BALOBA-1460 file (C-alpha; in Angstrom, 3 decimals):
// residues 378
<rec num="1" residu="x" x="-149.499" y="-1.269" z="48.865"/>
<rec num="2" residu="x" x="-146.001" y="-0.406" z="50.159"/>
<rec num="3" residu="x" x="-145.224" y="3.282" z="50.695"/>
<rec num="4" residu="x" x="-142.273" y="5.366" z="51.891"/>
<rec num="5" residu="x" x="-142.941" y="7.193" z="55.128"/>
<rec num="6" residu="x" x="-143.545" y="10.571" z="53.746"/>
<rec num="7" residu="x" x="-146.132" y="9.398" z="51.416"/>
<rec num="8" residu="x" x="-148.472" y="8.429" z="54.241"/>
<rec num="9" residu="x" x="-150.520" y="11.371" z="53.633"/>
<rec num="10" residu="x" x="-151.933" y="9.230" z="50.940"/>
<rec num="11" residu="x" x="-153.672" y="7.191" z="53.351"/>
<rec num="12" residu="x" x="-155.939" y="9.476" z="55.457"/>
<rec num="13" residu="x" x="-158.071" y="12.588" z="54.539"/>
<rec num="14" residu="x" x="-156.754" y="15.337" z="56.844"/>
<rec num="15" residu="x" x="-158.264" y="18.348" z="55.183"/>
<rec num="16" residu="x" x="-161.160" y="20.282" z="56.722"/>
<rec num="17" residu="x" x="-164.284" y="20.821" z="54.724"/>
<rec num="18" residu="x" x="-163.515" y="24.382" z="53.602"/>
<rec num="19" residu="x" x="-159.794" y="23.387" z="52.587"/>
<rec num="20" residu="x" x="-161.344" y="20.563" z="50.613"/>
<rec num="21" residu="x" x="-163.819" y="22.599" z="48.796"/>
<rec num="22" residu="x" x="-160.882" y="25.177" z="47.913"/>
<rec num="23" residu="x" x="-158.948" y="22.149" z="46.732"/>
<rec num="24" residu="x" x="-161.682" y="21.131" z="44.638"/>
<rec num="25" residu="x" x="-161.950" y="24.603" z="43.095"/>
<rec num="26" residu="x" x="-158.249" y="24.811" z="42.442"/>
<rec num="27" residu="x" x="-158.658" y="21.677" z="40.426"/>
<rec num="28" residu="x" x="-161.506" y="22.979" z="38.318"/>
<rec num="29" residu="x" x="-159.651" y="25.999" z="37.588"/>
<rec num="30" residu="x" x="-156.385" y="24.205" z="36.936"/>
<rec num="31" residu="x" x="-155.928" y="24.947" z="33.388"/>
<rec num="32" residu="x" x="-156.136" y="28.645" z="34.214"/>
<rec num="33" residu="x" x="-153.874" y="28.413" z="37.328"/>
<rec num="34" residu="x" x="-151.178" y="26.874" z="34.799"/>
<rec num="35" residu="x" x="-151.348" y="29.492" z="32.129"/>
<rec num="36" residu="x" x="-151.650" y="32.362" z="34.573"/>
<rec num="37" residu="x" x="-148.369" y="31.018" z="36.538"/>
<rec num="38" residu="x" x="-146.656" y="30.256" z="33.219"/>
<rec num="39" residu="x" x="-146.960" y="33.799" z="32.074"/>
<rec num="40" residu="x" x="-146.081" y="35.236" z="35.375"/>
<rec num="41" residu="x" x="-142.494" y="33.501" z="34.745"/>
<rec num="42" residu="x" x="-142.424" y="34.292" z="31.029"/>
<rec num="43" residu="x" x="-143.320" y="37.991" z="31.303"/>
<rec num="44" residu="x" x="-140.710" y="38.325" z="34.095"/>
<rec num="45" residu="x" x="-143.405" y="39.397" z="36.814"/>
<rec num="46" residu="x" x="-142.196" y="37.107" z="39.410"/>
<rec num="47" residu="x" x="-138.613" y="37.968" z="38.749"/>
<rec num="48" residu="x" x="-139.600" y="41.645" z="39.338"/>
<rec num="49" residu="x" x="-141.192" y="40.998" z="42.384"/>
<rec num="50" residu="x" x="-138.445" y="38.810" z="43.756"/>
<rec num="51" residu="x" x="-135.927" y="41.577" z="43.088"/>
<rec num="52" residu="x" x="-137.718" y="44.605" z="44.476"/>
<rec num="53" residu="x" x="-137.036" y="45.582" z="47.832"/>
<rec num="54" residu="x" x="-140.486" y="46.931" z="48.890"/>
<rec num="55" residu="x" x="-142.744" y="45.211" z="46.135"/>
<rec num="56" residu="x" x="-144.439" y="46.637" z="43.206"/>
<rec num="57" residu="x" x="-147.859" y="48.095" z="42.413"/>
<rec num="58" residu="x" x="-149.798" y="46.863" z="39.304"/>
<rec num="59" residu="x" x="-149.162" y="50.154" z="37.668"/>
<rec num="60" residu="x" x="-145.328" y="49.627" z="38.339"/>
<rec num="61" residu="x" x="-145.874" y="45.939" z="36.841"/>
<rec num="62" residu="x" x="-147.312" y="47.307" z="33.760"/>
<rec num="63" residu="x" x="-144.816" y="49.775" z="33.124"/>
<rec num="64" residu="x" x="-141.778" y="47.488" z="33.545"/>
<rec num="65" residu="x" x="-143.266" y="44.731" z="31.546"/>
<rec num="66" residu="x" x="-144.922" y="46.712" z="28.670"/>
<rec num="67" residu="x" x="-148.405" y="45.404" z="29.543"/>
<rec num="68" residu="x" x="-151.643" y="47.357" z="30.059"/>
<rec num="69" residu="x" x="-152.709" y="47.926" z="33.408"/>
<rec num="70" residu="x" x="-155.688" y="45.689" z="32.614"/>
<rec num="71" residu="x" x="-153.326" y="42.809" z="31.846"/>
<rec num="72" residu="x" x="-150.988" y="43.357" z="34.750"/>
<rec num="73" residu="x" x="-154.001" y="43.625" z="37.223"/>
<rec num="74" residu="x" x="-155.642" y="40.481" z="35.904"/>
<rec num="75" residu="x" x="-152.531" y="38.524" z="36.369"/>
<rec num="76" residu="x" x="-151.527" y="39.806" z="39.588"/>
<rec num="77" residu="x" x="-154.943" y="39.452" z="41.214"/>
<rec num="78" residu="x" x="-155.145" y="35.677" z="39.817"/>
<rec num="79" residu="x" x="-151.993" y="35.230" z="41.365"/>
<rec num="80" residu="x" x="-153.131" y="36.369" z="44.791"/>
<rec num="81" residu="x" x="-155.487" y="33.620" z="44.618"/>
<rec num="82" residu="x" x="-153.287" y="31.021" z="43.380"/>
<rec num="83" residu="x" x="-150.829" y="31.687" z="46.018"/>
<rec num="84" residu="x" x="-147.811" y="32.934" z="44.150"/>
<rec num="85" residu="x" x="-147.948" y="36.633" z="45.316"/>
<rec num="86" residu="x" x="-148.953" y="38.462" z="48.297"/>
<rec num="87" residu="x" x="-150.515" y="42.001" z="48.667"/>
<rec num="88" residu="x" x="-149.728" y="44.783" z="51.304"/>
<rec num="89" residu="x" x="-153.278" y="46.285" z="51.860"/>
<rec num="90" residu="x" x="-151.686" y="49.388" z="53.320"/>
<rec num="91" residu="x" x="-149.632" y="50.300" z="50.261"/>
<rec num="92" residu="x" x="-151.166" y="48.169" z="47.426"/>
<rec num="93" residu="x" x="-147.697" y="46.753" z="46.539"/>
<rec num="94" residu="x" x="-147.371" y="43.045" z="45.563"/>
<rec num="95" residu="x" x="-144.365" y="40.909" z="46.605"/>
<rec num="96" residu="x" x="-143.484" y="37.250" z="45.716"/>
<rec num="97" residu="x" x="-144.556" y="34.394" z="48.100"/>
<rec num="98" residu="x" x="-142.617" y="31.328" z="49.115"/>
<rec num="99" residu="x" x="-144.798" y="29.315" z="46.400"/>
<rec num="100" residu="x" x="-143.945" y="31.873" z="43.703"/>
<rec num="101" residu="x" x="-140.241" y="31.817" z="44.727"/>
<rec num="102" residu="x" x="-140.231" y="27.843" z="44.093"/>
<rec num="103" residu="x" x="-142.282" y="28.525" z="40.946"/>
<rec num="104" residu="x" x="-139.270" y="31.041" z="39.887"/>
<rec num="105" residu="x" x="-136.374" y="29.427" z="41.195"/>
<rec num="106" residu="x" x="-136.706" y="25.521" z="41.401"/>
<rec num="107" residu="x" x="-135.151" y="23.867" z="38.441"/>
<rec num="108" residu="x" x="-137.394" y="20.955" z="38.441"/>
<rec num="109" residu="x" x="-140.535" y="23.075" z="38.368"/>
<rec num="110" residu="x" x="-139.094" y="25.026" z="35.478"/>
<rec num="111" residu="x" x="-138.495" y="21.708" z="33.547"/>
<rec num="112" residu="x" x="-141.942" y="20.520" z="34.454"/>
<rec num="113" residu="x" x="-143.756" y="23.931" z="33.295"/>
<rec num="114" residu="x" x="-142.039" y="23.695" z="29.901"/>
<rec num="115" residu="x" x="-142.614" y="20.005" z="29.426"/>
<rec num="116" residu="x" x="-146.280" y="20.359" z="30.213"/>
<rec num="117" residu="x" x="-146.657" y="23.465" z="28.021"/>
<rec num="118" residu="x" x="-144.643" y="22.518" z="24.903"/>
<rec num="119" residu="x" x="-145.193" y="18.603" z="24.978"/>
<rec num="120" residu="x" x="-148.490" y="17.720" z="26.954"/>
<rec num="121" residu="x" x="-151.049" y="20.691" z="27.160"/>
<rec num="122" residu="x" x="-152.831" y="20.373" z="24.111"/>
<rec num="123" residu="x" x="-152.488" y="16.759" z="23.624"/>
<rec num="124" residu="x" x="-154.004" y="16.262" z="27.240"/>
<rec num="125" residu="x" x="-157.568" y="17.339" z="25.829"/>
<rec num="126" residu="x" x="-157.496" y="13.648" z="24.472"/>
<rec num="127" residu="x" x="-156.803" y="11.977" z="27.804"/>
<rec num="128" residu="x" x="-159.979" y="10.310" z="28.024"/>
<rec num="129" residu="x" x="-159.879" y="8.794" z="24.411"/>
<rec num="130" residu="x" x="-156.226" y="7.668" z="25.239"/>
<rec num="131" residu="x" x="-157.271" y="5.919" z="28.420"/>
<rec num="132" residu="x" x="-160.328" y="4.145" z="26.671"/>
<rec num="133" residu="x" x="-158.565" y="3.030" z="23.763"/>
<rec num="134" residu="x" x="-154.957" y="2.312" z="25.008"/>
<rec num="135" residu="x" x="-153.245" y="4.601" z="22.438"/>
<rec num="136" residu="x" x="-151.622" y="7.965" z="22.732"/>
<rec num="137" residu="x" x="-154.590" y="9.889" z="20.952"/>
<rec num="138" residu="x" x="-153.024" y="13.289" z="21.965"/>
<rec num="139" residu="x" x="-149.931" y="12.347" z="19.911"/>
<rec num="140" residu="x" x="-151.832" y="13.400" z="16.749"/>
<rec num="141" residu="x" x="-151.204" y="17.040" z="17.746"/>
<rec num="142" residu="x" x="-147.574" y="16.747" z="16.685"/>
<rec num="143" residu="x" x="-147.860" y="13.852" z="14.141"/>
<rec num="144" residu="x" x="-148.876" y="10.445" z="12.996"/>
<rec num="145" residu="x" x="-146.607" y="7.942" z="14.833"/>
<rec num="146" residu="x" x="-147.616" y="5.047" z="16.797"/>
<rec num="147" residu="x" x="-145.480" y="6.414" z="19.745"/>
<rec num="148" residu="x" x="-143.753" y="9.611" z="20.440"/>
<rec num="149" residu="x" x="-140.177" y="8.007" z="20.271"/>
<rec num="150" residu="x" x="-140.461" y="7.485" z="16.462"/>
<rec num="151" residu="x" x="-141.430" y="11.237" z="16.166"/>
<rec num="152" residu="x" x="-138.681" y="12.743" z="18.624"/>
<rec num="153" residu="x" x="-136.495" y="14.010" z="15.824"/>
<rec num="154" residu="x" x="-139.251" y="15.415" z="14.086"/>
<rec num="155" residu="x" x="-141.014" y="17.201" z="17.062"/>
<rec num="156" residu="x" x="-141.349" y="21.186" z="16.828"/>
<rec num="157" residu="x" x="-138.022" y="22.586" z="18.314"/>
<rec num="158" residu="x" x="-139.608" y="23.810" z="21.438"/>
<rec num="159" residu="x" x="-141.295" y="20.441" z="22.188"/>
<rec num="160" residu="x" x="-138.212" y="18.577" z="21.351"/>
<rec num="161" residu="x" x="-136.086" y="21.061" z="23.558"/>
<rec num="162" residu="x" x="-138.423" y="20.598" z="26.710"/>
<rec num="163" residu="x" x="-138.751" y="16.784" z="26.090"/>
<rec num="164" residu="x" x="-134.969" y="16.259" z="26.255"/>
<rec num="165" residu="x" x="-134.637" y="18.969" z="29.058"/>
<rec num="166" residu="x" x="-137.232" y="16.749" z="31.112"/>
<rec num="167" residu="x" x="-135.700" y="13.362" z="30.136"/>
<rec num="168" residu="x" x="-132.168" y="14.465" z="30.953"/>
<rec num="169" residu="x" x="-133.243" y="16.714" z="34.100"/>
<rec num="170" residu="x" x="-134.322" y="13.622" z="35.865"/>
<rec num="171" residu="x" x="-131.773" y="10.995" z="34.668"/>
<rec num="172" residu="x" x="-128.594" y="12.947" z="34.521"/>
<rec num="173" residu="x" x="-128.664" y="13.767" z="38.221"/>
<rec num="174" residu="x" x="-128.526" y="10.119" z="39.109"/>
<rec num="175" residu="x" x="-125.546" y="9.314" z="36.765"/>
<rec num="176" residu="x" x="-122.715" y="10.092" z="39.124"/>
<rec num="177" residu="x" x="-123.813" y="7.824" z="42.020"/>
<rec num="178" residu="x" x="-125.281" y="5.180" z="39.444"/>
<rec num="179" residu="x" x="-121.559" y="5.122" z="37.946"/>
<rec num="180" residu="x" x="-120.068" y="4.299" z="41.256"/>
<rec num="181" residu="x" x="-122.476" y="1.337" z="41.653"/>
<rec num="182" residu="x" x="-122.173" y="-0.021" z="38.250"/>
<rec num="183" residu="x" x="-118.421" y="0.213" z="37.937"/>
<rec num="184" residu="x" x="-117.309" y="0.647" z="41.461"/>
<rec num="185" residu="x" x="-119.268" y="-2.263" z="42.980"/>
<rec num="186" residu="x" x="-119.115" y="-4.695" z="39.925"/>
<rec num="187" residu="x" x="-116.470" y="-5.830" z="37.481"/>
<rec num="188" residu="x" x="-118.072" y="-4.152" z="34.400"/>
<rec num="189" residu="x" x="-116.061" y="-3.886" z="30.863"/>
<rec num="190" residu="x" x="-118.841" y="-4.486" z="28.435"/>
<rec num="191" residu="x" x="-122.339" y="-2.998" z="28.860"/>
<rec num="192" residu="x" x="-125.700" y="-2.946" z="26.860"/>
<rec num="193" residu="x" x="-127.410" y="0.246" z="27.318"/>
<rec num="194" residu="x" x="-131.215" y="-0.388" z="26.118"/>
<rec num="195" residu="x" x="-132.852" y="2.700" z="25.367"/>
<rec num="196" residu="x" x="-129.688" y="4.608" z="25.253"/>
<rec num="197" residu="x" x="-131.331" y="7.979" z="23.636"/>
<rec num="198" residu="x" x="-128.656" y="10.415" z="22.851"/>
<rec num="199" residu="x" x="-125.822" y="8.508" z="24.379"/>
<rec num="200" residu="x" x="-125.037" y="10.534" z="27.453"/>
<rec num="201" residu="x" x="-124.952" y="7.747" z="29.782"/>
<rec num="202" residu="x" x="-122.782" y="5.847" z="27.300"/>
<rec num="203" residu="x" x="-120.313" y="8.704" z="27.159"/>
<rec num="204" residu="x" x="-120.430" y="9.021" z="30.919"/>
<rec num="205" residu="x" x="-119.352" y="5.234" z="30.985"/>
<rec num="206" residu="x" x="-116.315" y="5.574" z="28.735"/>
<rec num="207" residu="x" x="-115.196" y="8.575" z="30.601"/>
<rec num="208" residu="x" x="-115.435" y="6.928" z="33.978"/>
<rec num="209" residu="x" x="-113.764" y="3.671" z="32.811"/>
<rec num="210" residu="x" x="-111.418" y="3.820" z="30.127"/>
<rec num="211" residu="x" x="-111.719" y="0.011" z="29.384"/>
<rec num="212" residu="x" x="-115.526" y="0.163" z="29.169"/>
<rec num="213" residu="x" x="-117.188" y="-0.624" z="25.949"/>
<rec num="214" residu="x" x="-120.923" y="0.311" z="25.421"/>
<rec num="215" residu="x" x="-123.564" y="-0.744" z="22.847"/>
<rec num="216" residu="x" x="-126.476" y="1.352" z="22.702"/>
<rec num="217" residu="x" x="-129.679" y="-0.496" z="21.628"/>
<rec num="218" residu="x" x="-132.607" y="1.809" z="20.356"/>
<rec num="219" residu="x" x="-134.577" y="2.858" z="17.650"/>
<rec num="220" residu="x" x="-132.780" y="3.192" z="14.291"/>
<rec num="221" residu="x" x="-133.654" y="7.028" z="14.152"/>
<rec num="222" residu="x" x="-132.501" y="7.478" z="17.821"/>
<rec num="223" residu="x" x="-129.206" y="5.669" z="16.886"/>
<rec num="224" residu="x" x="-128.737" y="8.027" z="14.123"/>
<rec num="225" residu="x" x="-129.320" y="11.039" z="16.417"/>
<rec num="226" residu="x" x="-127.020" y="9.177" z="19.183"/>
<rec num="227" residu="x" x="-124.127" y="8.963" z="16.703"/>
<rec num="228" residu="x" x="-124.300" y="12.538" z="15.553"/>
<rec num="229" residu="x" x="-124.460" y="13.552" z="19.358"/>
<rec num="230" residu="x" x="-121.242" y="11.678" z="20.725"/>
<rec num="231" residu="x" x="-119.270" y="12.225" z="17.232"/>
<rec num="232" residu="x" x="-115.592" y="13.401" z="18.190"/>
<rec num="233" residu="x" x="-116.472" y="13.234" z="21.913"/>
<rec num="234" residu="x" x="-113.604" y="11.472" z="24.132"/>
<rec num="235" residu="x" x="-114.221" y="7.626" z="24.367"/>
<rec num="236" residu="x" x="-116.941" y="7.720" z="21.233"/>
<rec num="237" residu="x" x="-114.833" y="5.023" z="19.325"/>
<rec num="238" residu="x" x="-115.807" y="2.539" z="22.273"/>
<rec num="239" residu="x" x="-119.696" y="3.055" z="21.897"/>
<rec num="240" residu="x" x="-121.404" y="1.265" z="19.308"/>
<rec num="241" residu="x" x="-125.150" y="1.656" z="18.153"/>
<rec num="242" residu="x" x="-127.533" y="-1.305" z="17.292"/>
<rec num="243" residu="x" x="-131.183" y="-0.432" z="15.780"/>
<rec num="244" residu="x" x="-133.848" y="-2.313" z="17.085"/>
<rec num="245" residu="x" x="-137.522" y="-1.857" z="17.826"/>
<rec num="246" residu="x" x="-138.331" y="-3.622" z="21.156"/>
<rec num="247" residu="x" x="-141.961" y="-3.148" z="20.583"/>
<rec num="248" residu="x" x="-141.444" y="-5.834" z="18.009"/>
<rec num="249" residu="x" x="-141.837" y="-9.002" z="20.239"/>
<rec num="250" residu="x" x="-139.989" y="-10.983" z="17.510"/>
<rec num="251" residu="x" x="-136.864" y="-8.570" z="17.544"/>
<rec num="252" residu="x" x="-134.218" y="-10.403" z="19.507"/>
<rec num="253" residu="x" x="-131.263" y="-8.579" z="21.240"/>
<rec num="254" residu="x" x="-127.886" y="-9.155" z="19.483"/>
<rec num="255" residu="x" x="-125.684" y="-11.800" z="21.098"/>
<rec num="256" residu="x" x="-122.727" y="-10.523" z="22.573"/>
<rec num="257" residu="x" x="-119.480" y="-10.934" z="20.734"/>
<rec num="258" residu="x" x="-117.860" y="-12.080" z="24.122"/>
<rec num="259" residu="x" x="-118.553" y="-11.523" z="27.721"/>
<rec num="260" residu="x" x="-121.481" y="-9.333" z="28.544"/>
<rec num="261" residu="x" x="-120.903" y="-7.853" z="32.189"/>
<rec num="262" residu="x" x="-123.874" y="-5.745" z="32.385"/>
<rec num="263" residu="x" x="-127.325" y="-4.230" z="30.972"/>
<rec num="264" residu="x" x="-128.213" y="-0.711" z="31.657"/>
<rec num="265" residu="x" x="-131.748" y="0.231" z="31.419"/>
<rec num="266" residu="x" x="-132.349" y="3.921" z="32.567"/>
<rec num="267" residu="x" x="-135.930" y="5.403" z="32.543"/>
<rec num="268" residu="x" x="-136.746" y="2.868" z="29.882"/>
<rec num="269" residu="x" x="-139.107" y="0.311" z="30.976"/>
<rec num="270" residu="x" x="-141.591" y="3.122" z="32.143"/>
<rec num="271" residu="x" x="-142.070" y="3.490" z="28.341"/>
<rec num="272" residu="x" x="-143.969" y="-0.048" z="27.976"/>
<rec num="273" residu="x" x="-146.860" y="-1.614" z="29.333"/>
<rec num="274" residu="x" x="-146.489" y="-4.594" z="31.812"/>
<rec num="275" residu="x" x="-146.932" y="-7.187" z="29.133"/>
<rec num="276" residu="x" x="-144.130" y="-5.676" z="27.089"/>
<rec num="277" residu="x" x="-141.966" y="-5.417" z="29.975"/>
<rec num="278" residu="x" x="-142.122" y="-8.802" z="30.753"/>
<rec num="279" residu="x" x="-141.129" y="-9.559" z="26.946"/>
<rec num="280" residu="x" x="-138.341" y="-7.302" z="27.007"/>
<rec num="281" residu="x" x="-136.969" y="-8.666" z="30.170"/>
<rec num="282" residu="x" x="-137.204" y="-12.318" z="28.675"/>
<rec num="283" residu="x" x="-135.367" y="-11.244" z="25.762"/>
<rec num="284" residu="x" x="-132.772" y="-9.542" z="27.693"/>
<rec num="285" residu="x" x="-132.130" y="-12.615" z="30.056"/>
<rec num="286" residu="x" x="-131.393" y="-14.503" z="26.667"/>
<rec num="287" residu="x" x="-128.039" y="-12.437" z="26.240"/>
<rec num="288" residu="x" x="-127.223" y="-12.683" z="30.047"/>
<rec num="289" residu="x" x="-125.206" y="-15.384" z="31.684"/>
<rec num="290" residu="x" x="-124.572" y="-16.308" z="35.403"/>
<rec num="291" residu="x" x="-122.487" y="-13.039" z="35.971"/>
<rec num="292" residu="x" x="-124.315" y="-10.597" z="34.031"/>
<rec num="293" residu="x" x="-126.087" y="-7.876" z="35.997"/>
<rec num="294" residu="x" x="-129.108" y="-6.026" z="34.859"/>
<rec num="295" residu="x" x="-129.329" y="-2.666" z="36.119"/>
<rec num="296" residu="x" x="-132.817" y="-1.017" z="36.123"/>
<rec num="297" residu="x" x="-132.926" y="2.540" z="36.944"/>
<rec num="298" residu="x" x="-136.273" y="4.204" z="37.708"/>
<rec num="299" residu="x" x="-138.236" y="6.820" z="39.457"/>
<rec num="300" residu="x" x="-140.723" y="4.701" z="41.512"/>
<rec num="301" residu="x" x="-143.339" y="7.032" z="42.746"/>
<rec num="302" residu="x" x="-143.849" y="4.773" z="46.144"/>
<rec num="303" residu="x" x="-139.965" y="5.104" z="46.853"/>
<rec num="304" residu="x" x="-139.706" y="9.027" z="46.913"/>
<rec num="305" residu="x" x="-138.405" y="10.702" z="50.150"/>
<rec num="306" residu="x" x="-140.684" y="13.723" z="49.426"/>
<rec num="307" residu="x" x="-144.351" y="13.800" z="48.480"/>
<rec num="308" residu="x" x="-143.903" y="16.457" z="45.765"/>
<rec num="309" residu="x" x="-141.860" y="14.104" z="43.816"/>
<rec num="310" residu="x" x="-144.462" y="11.372" z="43.844"/>
<rec num="311" residu="x" x="-146.963" y="13.857" z="42.755"/>
<rec num="312" residu="x" x="-144.908" y="14.949" z="39.781"/>
<rec num="313" residu="x" x="-144.500" y="10.913" z="38.953"/>
<rec num="314" residu="x" x="-148.111" y="10.172" z="39.206"/>
<rec num="315" residu="x" x="-148.813" y="12.980" z="36.707"/>
<rec num="316" residu="x" x="-146.026" y="11.929" z="34.561"/>
<rec num="317" residu="x" x="-147.914" y="8.647" z="33.836"/>
<rec num="318" residu="x" x="-150.787" y="10.608" z="32.150"/>
<rec num="319" residu="x" x="-148.100" y="11.948" z="29.763"/>
<rec num="320" residu="x" x="-147.307" y="8.300" z="28.775"/>
<rec num="321" residu="x" x="-150.966" y="7.702" z="28.446"/>
<rec num="322" residu="x" x="-152.002" y="10.651" z="26.231"/>
<rec num="323" residu="x" x="-148.714" y="11.538" z="24.314"/>
<rec num="324" residu="x" x="-146.259" y="8.770" z="24.624"/>
<rec num="325" residu="x" x="-147.616" y="5.086" z="23.909"/>
<rec num="326" residu="x" x="-151.061" y="5.001" z="25.300"/>
<rec num="327" residu="x" x="-150.226" y="1.902" z="27.701"/>
<rec num="328" residu="x" x="-147.192" y="2.719" z="30.081"/>
<rec num="329" residu="x" x="-146.565" y="4.716" z="33.408"/>
<rec num="330" residu="x" x="-144.449" y="5.399" z="36.177"/>
<rec num="331" residu="x" x="-144.449" y="2.174" z="38.108"/>
<rec num="332" residu="x" x="-144.971" y="1.367" z="41.608"/>
<rec num="333" residu="x" x="-141.790" y="-0.704" z="42.792"/>
<rec num="334" residu="x" x="-144.054" y="-3.796" z="43.821"/>
<rec num="335" residu="x" x="-145.262" y="-3.939" z="40.123"/>
<rec num="336" residu="x" x="-141.705" y="-3.827" z="38.590"/>
<rec num="337" residu="x" x="-140.597" y="-6.417" z="41.007"/>
<rec num="338" residu="x" x="-143.400" y="-8.547" z="40.120"/>
<rec num="339" residu="x" x="-142.432" y="-8.235" z="36.502"/>
<rec num="340" residu="x" x="-138.939" y="-8.992" z="36.709"/>
<rec num="341" residu="x" x="-139.895" y="-12.187" z="38.815"/>
<rec num="342" residu="x" x="-142.216" y="-12.939" z="36.226"/>
<rec num="343" residu="x" x="-139.453" y="-12.998" z="33.451"/>
<rec num="344" residu="x" x="-137.324" y="-15.444" z="35.396"/>
<rec num="345" residu="x" x="-135.080" y="-12.990" z="36.932"/>
<rec num="346" residu="x" x="-134.342" y="-12.299" z="40.711"/>
<rec num="347" residu="x" x="-133.513" y="-8.825" z="42.303"/>
<rec num="348" residu="x" x="-130.260" y="-9.018" z="44.129"/>
<rec num="349" residu="x" x="-130.648" y="-5.511" z="45.674"/>
<rec num="350" residu="x" x="-132.573" y="-2.137" z="45.483"/>
<rec num="351" residu="x" x="-130.770" y="1.289" z="46.153"/>
<rec num="352" residu="x" x="-132.588" y="4.234" z="46.639"/>
<rec num="353" residu="x" x="-132.239" y="7.916" z="46.869"/>
<rec num="354" residu="x" x="-130.158" y="8.594" z="43.776"/>
<rec num="355" residu="x" x="-130.384" y="12.115" z="42.143"/>
<rec num="356" residu="x" x="-133.806" y="13.211" z="41.794"/>
<rec num="357" residu="x" x="-135.556" y="10.134" z="43.291"/>
<rec num="358" residu="x" x="-134.113" y="7.306" z="41.254"/>
<rec num="359" residu="x" x="-133.945" y="3.755" z="42.410"/>
<rec num="360" residu="x" x="-131.643" y="0.894" z="40.845"/>
<rec num="361" residu="x" x="-132.856" y="-2.434" z="40.901"/>
<rec num="362" residu="x" x="-129.861" y="-4.952" z="40.269"/>
<rec num="363" residu="x" x="-131.293" y="-8.130" z="38.716"/>
<rec num="364" residu="x" x="-129.559" y="-11.390" z="37.385"/>
<rec num="365" residu="x" x="-130.691" y="-14.822" z="35.983"/>
<rec num="366" residu="x" x="-132.608" y="-16.804" z="38.669"/>
<rec num="367" residu="x" x="-130.045" y="-19.312" z="38.836"/>
<rec num="368" residu="x" x="-127.727" y="-20.617" z="41.631"/>
<rec num="369" residu="x" x="-125.078" y="-20.670" z="43.297"/>
<rec num="370" residu="x" x="-125.237" y="-16.904" z="43.482"/>
<rec num="371" residu="x" x="-121.637" y="-15.580" z="42.532"/>
<rec num="372" residu="x" x="-121.121" y="-11.969" z="42.883"/>
<rec num="373" residu="x" x="-118.384" y="-10.479" z="40.613"/>
<rec num="374" residu="x" x="-116.724" y="-7.508" z="42.514"/>
<rec num="375" residu="x" x="-114.187" y="-5.445" z="40.886"/>
<rec num="376" residu="x" x="-110.588" y="-7.026" z="41.473"/>
<rec num="377" residu="x" x="-111.842" y="-10.462" z="41.259"/>
<rec num="378" residu="x" x="-114.499" y="-13.062" z="42.266"/>
């Protein structure tokens, strides 16, 4: 298994016995750790501690938040053990720690907390059931859909808001660099955006290049949501929608009316099992010619510069298990390369380090001679 250098900690046990025991207890109390920390944010206690010059006593925290002294003391003492606050034993005044600061100020952490609270928390109780049965057993918390994607438009507002915030946070940060690769290094005028969701990437495409035309392929209900979202936006007239359920193995992609320069899949293939990915890629190959490029943008957990990102991604795999579909995950890049080759495609290049840890695999039909069409000519 290949790992980026900063993930080598996964290959050796470096904790002392005492630290390992502490980590084990931290895991055992994980649900309490999460809820205490979430409430320290929601109730504004971490903000108060950050903004206080000399820290606050538990009585002052209670007064400023409207909590009882009992409630304030329970949260503060638990947070001491969690590591998000510190105590001055001379004055009994609490202050925020470095971990508490990141919990409060890091935008990725905020997105992840909301996503886990509003989308995952209750459904994860059914994780074992989901793992054993290969279906999103926790999704019944929200509704009776085979996958979460059919139900996105019907999720409760807080869950819907947190789901899209999570999805957009990780993809949108990569879009500026991705646009430069797709349109700056390749001659792209027509593009299929498979799994285009709300149309954010498509809007960026038509804004970036005033000759670009994009067709979004997604579930019919997602196409309706996309069309409402892009209405009256600049370049929307160059964006089309095509409703398709790619879980249906017989659902063929529409043949392009003319030349198809590119196919774009952003955070899309992680929504499918390995068998389904091969099927989708095989169907995608049928609409490609020798010059069409397939751009697969994913957050591969093994290609992360920093270990916390890999941690977040391997944890996200269990969202797919319990809530999304029961059979997909955040993939190791070796697995994705194997599936691409299995579908009869070849990988031209892999570009790492886009936005919050995205990579782009640039793929083409497995044919020769190789002809790379750069902007401005052959």
